[in-house]
N, C-alpha and C positions, 0 to 999 in steps of 0.2 A: 715906258708907261704901262700901267697894269691893265690886263684885259678885263672885259665885263665879268667873266667867271670868277677872276681873282677878287674882284670888288664886291660882287655880290654873293660870293661863296657857294659852297656845295653843302647839301645836307642830305639826310635820308628822305626818300619819297614816301608818302603815306596818304591814303584815302580812307580815312576811318580806321585803317590798320596799315602796317608796313606793306609796301609793294615789293613782291619778290620777282626777280628776273627769271627767264626761261632756264638759266644755268643754276638757279637756286640761291643766288646772292641777293642781298637787299638792294634795290634800286636806288639811285641818287637822282637829285635835281640840282642844276646849277643855273647860275646867271638869273636872268628875269624871272624864269619859272620858279626858282627857289625863293627869290625875293618876293614874288606874288603870294606864294604859299605861306611864307612867314607873315606877311601883312594880313592875309586872311585869317590866320590863326589868332593874330592880335584882335581882329574884328570880332570873331565869335567867342573868344575867351571872356568869362565873367570877371570883372575886377574883384581881387581878393581870393579867387579860387586857387591861385598858386601861392603856397605858404612862403616860398623863398623869393617871390616877385609880387607882392600884394598890389602894386600899381599897374601891372601888366593887364592889358585887355580892355576893350571897348564895351563889351556886354550887349551886343546887338539884339540878343533875344529880349531884352527888356523893351525894346522898341517895336516888336512885332505887334502889328494890328493897331498901333497908335500914331503912325507917322503922317497921318493926313493934316496934322496941324503944322503951320510954318514954325512956330516956337519949338516944337519937338524936333523937327528936322534941323534946326539951327543947333540945338543942343547936341544932337547926334553928330552933326558936322564938326562941331567944336571938339568933342571927345575923340573923334577919329583923327583930326589934325594933331591934337596934343599926344595921342597915344602912338600914331605912326611916327611922329617926329622923335620919339624915344628910341627908335630903332638906330643903332649906330651907323647903319648904312645910308640913312636918309639925311641928306643935306638940308632939304627943305621941303615941306608940304606946300605946294603951290595953289591948291584948290580942292575943295570937296563939294560935290553936288549930290544931293539925295533926290533921285528922280523917281517920285512916288507914282505907282500905277494904280489909279483909283479903281479900275475894273477888276485888277488882280493883284492885290497887295504882295503876294508871294513873288511877283515878278518885279518888285521894286528894285531899282539899280542903284548902287552907290558908286559914284564915279569920283576917283581920286587921282589927282595929278601930282606926282612926286618927282623930285630931283635927287636921285641917289648920288652919293659922293663919287666924283670923277666919271659920271655918266650922264648923257643927255636926259632931260626930263622924259617921263613916261606916264602915260594915262592907263589906269587899271580900272576895269569895271568888275564889280562884284555883285553877285545875286545872292546875298547871304541868306535870305529867307527861303530860297529855293534850294541852295547848296548844303545848308547846315543840317 
């Protein structure tokens, strides 16, 4: 049986730019950390901004300062479910919850429960308006 790192792959680590190790190499991320970063990239990427993958991305910034309506939260949750489901490592998106913080909209949390292929379901919490 494959390990979690084999299933969820390894990629270069980045935080607005590539991360360099103390030895001067480019750092990598594996497993759940890599998977979470890949899903976060989908969340913040505007659909149509990648010429070779026009359907890639949720476009979370379009929802900034407008999430206080239930219909808008549902639209966002649907987009997230559809887009995250396109990742080849995702077997199923089990649920999406937009936890809107009325007092501080920048602290709105997107909670996504996904079942990666060959791995137990995981919940990932994203603070996209705070992190992006």
